[in-house]
C-alpha positions in Angstrom: 15.7 -5.8 -28.0 13.8 -7.2 -31.0 15.3 -10.6 -30.1 14.2 -10.4 -26.5 10.7 -9.3 -27.6 10.5 -12.4 -29.8 11.5 -14.6 -26.9 8.9 -13.0 -24.7 6.2 -13.5 -27.4 7.1 -17.2 -27.6 6.3 -17.5 -23.9 3.0 -15.7 -24.3 0.1 -17.0 -22.2 -3.4 -15.5 -22.9 -4.8 -16.2 -19.5 -1.7 -14.4 -17.8 -2.3 -11.4 -20.2 -6.0 -11.0 -19.5 -5.7 -11.7 -15.7 -3.2 -8.8 -15.7 -5.5 -6.5 -17.8 -8.4 -7.2 -15.4 -6.4 -6.2 -12.5 -4.8 -3.0 -14.3 -7.6 -2.0 -16.8 -5.9 1.3 -17.6 -3.0 -0.5 -19.3 -2.8 -0.6 -23.1 -3.7 -4.1 -24.2 -1.3 -3.8 -27.2 1.6 -3.3 -24.8 1.0 -6.5 -22.8 2.3 -9.8 -23.9 1.2 -12.1 -21.0 4.2 -14.1 -19.6 4.1 -16.1 -16.5 6.3 -14.8 -13.7 8.3 -18.1 -13.4 9.1 -17.9 -17.1 10.2 -14.3 -16.8 12.6 -15.1 -13.9 14.1 -18.1 -15.8 14.7 -15.9 -18.8 16.2 -13.1 -16.6 18.7 -15.7 -15.2 19.6 -16.8 -18.7 20.2 -13.3 -19.9 22.5 -12.7 -16.9 24.4 -15.9 -17.5 24.9 -15.0 -21.1 26.0 -11.4 -20.3 23.2 -9.9 -22.2 21.4 -8.3 -19.5 23.4 -5.0 -19.3 22.7 -4.1 -22.9 19.1 -4.7 -22.4 18.6 -2.4 -19.3 20.6 0.3 -21.0 17.7 0.7 -23.6 15.0 2.6 -21.9 12.2 3.1 -22.6 10.9 -0.4 -23.3 7.9 -1.2 -25.4 6.2 -4.0 -23.6 5.1 -4.5 -19.9 6.9 -7.8 -19.7 10.2 -6.0 -20.7 9.8 -3.7 -17.8 9.2 -6.7 -15.5 12.3 -8.3 -16.9 14.2 -5.1 -16.4 13.0 -5.0 -12.8 14.1 -8.6 -12.1 17.5 -8.0 -13.5 18.4 -5.0 -11.6 17.2 -6.8 -8.4 20.1 -9.2 -8.9 22.8 -6.6 -8.7 25.4 -7.4 -6.1 26.8 -3.9 -5.8 24.6 -1.6 -3.7 25.4 1.7 -5.3 24.9 0.2 -8.9 21.6 -1.4 -7.9 20.3 2.0 -6.4 21.4 3.9 -9.5 19.7 1.5 -12.0 16.5 1.6 -9.9 16.6 5.4 -9.9 17.1 5.3 -13.7 14.2 2.9 -14.2 11.6 4.5 -11.8 10.4 7.3 -14.2 9.5 4.6 -16.7 7.4 2.4 -14.5 3.7 2.7 -15.3 2.0 0.0 -13.0 2.4 -1.5 -9.6 3.0 -5.0 -10.7 6.4 -3.9 -12.1 7.2 -2.3 -8.8 6.6 -5.5 -6.9 9.3 -7.2 -9.0 12.0 -4.9 -7.6 13.3 -6.8 -4.5 17.1 -6.5 -4.4 18.6 -9.1 -2.1 21.6 -6.8 -1.6 19.3 -4.5 0.4 18.9 -7.1 3.2 22.6 -6.8 3.9 22.9 -3.0 3.7 20.4 -1.6 6.2 22.8 1.3 7.3 22.8 2.7 3.9 19.1 2.4 3.0 17.4 5.1 5.0 18.7 7.9 2.8 17.5 6.0 -0.4 14.1 5.3 1.3 13.7 8.9 2.2 14.3 10.0 -1.3 11.9 7.6 -2.7 9.3 8.6 -0.1 9.6 12.2 -1.2 9.3 11.4 -4.9 6.0 12.6 -6.4 5.8 9.3 -8.3 3.6 7.0 -6.4 5.5 3.9 -7.6 8.7 5.4 -5.8 6.7 5.7 -2.6 5.4 2.1 -2.9 9.0 0.9 -3.5 10.1 2.7 -0.4 7.5 1.2 1.8 8.1 -2.2 0.3 11.8 -1.8 1.1 11.0 -0.8 4.7 8.8 -3.7 5.3 11.2 -6.2 3.7 14.5 -4.8 5.4 13.4 -3.5 8.8 11.3 -4.7 11.7 12.5 -2.8 14.7 10.7 0.0 16.5 13.5 2.6 15.8 12.9 2.2 12.2 9.1 2.5 12.4 9.7 5.7 14.4 11.9 7.0 11.6 9.2 6.8 9.0 5.9 6.8 10.9 5.2 10.6 10.5 6.2 10.7 6.8 3.9 7.8 5.9 1.1 9.2 8.0 1.4 12.4 6.1 0.9 10.7 2.6 -2.6 11.8 1.5 -3.8 10.1 -1.7 -6.8 8.6 -3.3 -4.6 5.8 -4.8 -6.0 2.6 -3.4 -2.8 0.6 -4.0 -0.6 3.1 -2.3 -3.0 3.4 0.6 -3.0 -0.3 1.1 0.8 -0.2 1.2 0.6 2.3 4.0 -1.8 0.0 5.7 0.8 -2.8 5.4 3.5 -0.6 6.9 1.2 0.2 9.8 0.1 -3.4 10.2 3.9 -4.4 10.3 4.5 -1.7 13.0 1.5 -2.9 15.1 2.5 -6.6 14.9 6.2 -6.0 15.6 6.1 -3.0 17.9 2.5 -3.0 19.4 3.4 -0.7 22.4 4.7 1.9 20.1 2.1 1.9 17.4 -1.1 1.1 19.4 -1.6 4.7 20.5 -1.7 5.9 16.8 -4.7 3.5 16.4 -6.6 4.5 19.6 -6.0 8.2 19.1 -7.6 8.2 15.6 -4.3 9.2 13.8 -5.3 7.1 10.7 -8.3 7.7 8.4 -11.1 5.2 8.8 -10.3 3.2 5.7 -6.5 3.0 6.5 -7.3 2.2 10.3 -9.5 -0.8 9.4 -7.4 -2.1 6.7 -4.3 -2.0 9.0 -6.4 -4.0 11.6 -7.6 -6.5 8.9 -4.2 -7.1 7.5 -2.9 -7.5 11.1 -5.7 -10.1 12.0 -5.0 -12.1 8.8 -1.2 -12.2 9.3 0.4 -15.6 9.8 1.6 -16.3 13.4 -0.8 -13.8 15.1 -2.4 -15.5 18.1 -6.2 -15.8 18.3 -6.4 -13.3 21.3 -4.6 -10.8 19.3 -6.7 -11.3 16.4 -9.8 -10.7 18.4 -8.2 -7.5 19.9 -7.4 -6.2 16.4 -11.0 -6.9 15.2 -12.5 -5.1 18.3 -10.6 -1.9 17.4 -12.2 -1.6 14.0 -14.2 1.8 13.5 
């Protein structure tokens, strides 16, 4: 671990550090090194090639924010579904910011949709907001069919929080539902099922989405409250 920390400090970038702290001002400055994402990903690849990654991820809890991001990148590379899920579950209690959650993007999930709903449901029920964001991210990445939006619509509607980041993730889910399954989701908008902030953020994200035609953008904008 000390060797890994030394390597991370050798990659330190002050601009990266303070950009992160401006975005997450509640984080302890002494626990943030400041390493660019591209350098972290390259280092994670090197650790995996050298068979040093497994020892690193066994040593929870980490000291530095970048160690957590490195951990997230490594477990996202797992090729065995059950192992990947277990290592994410083991890691979730130690996550303390949303940037680290965004690094958890297992490629194996894209090929294992039938096994994901149970995992996603468990994360959505987690009191930990990072688990909820991970669940929503996974839905958006891995599913875009109406039947899946139906599966999780009510659960995500029922999430009540003052957490701005989690609320924006909820809006991203609703935006994905609107763009991919408009006939299904539009009644939720027109009936006022969403609070005003989430309603308007959903429409803003939809209007700004790539590939959305101009007439659709105009419709989305017209539905703002």
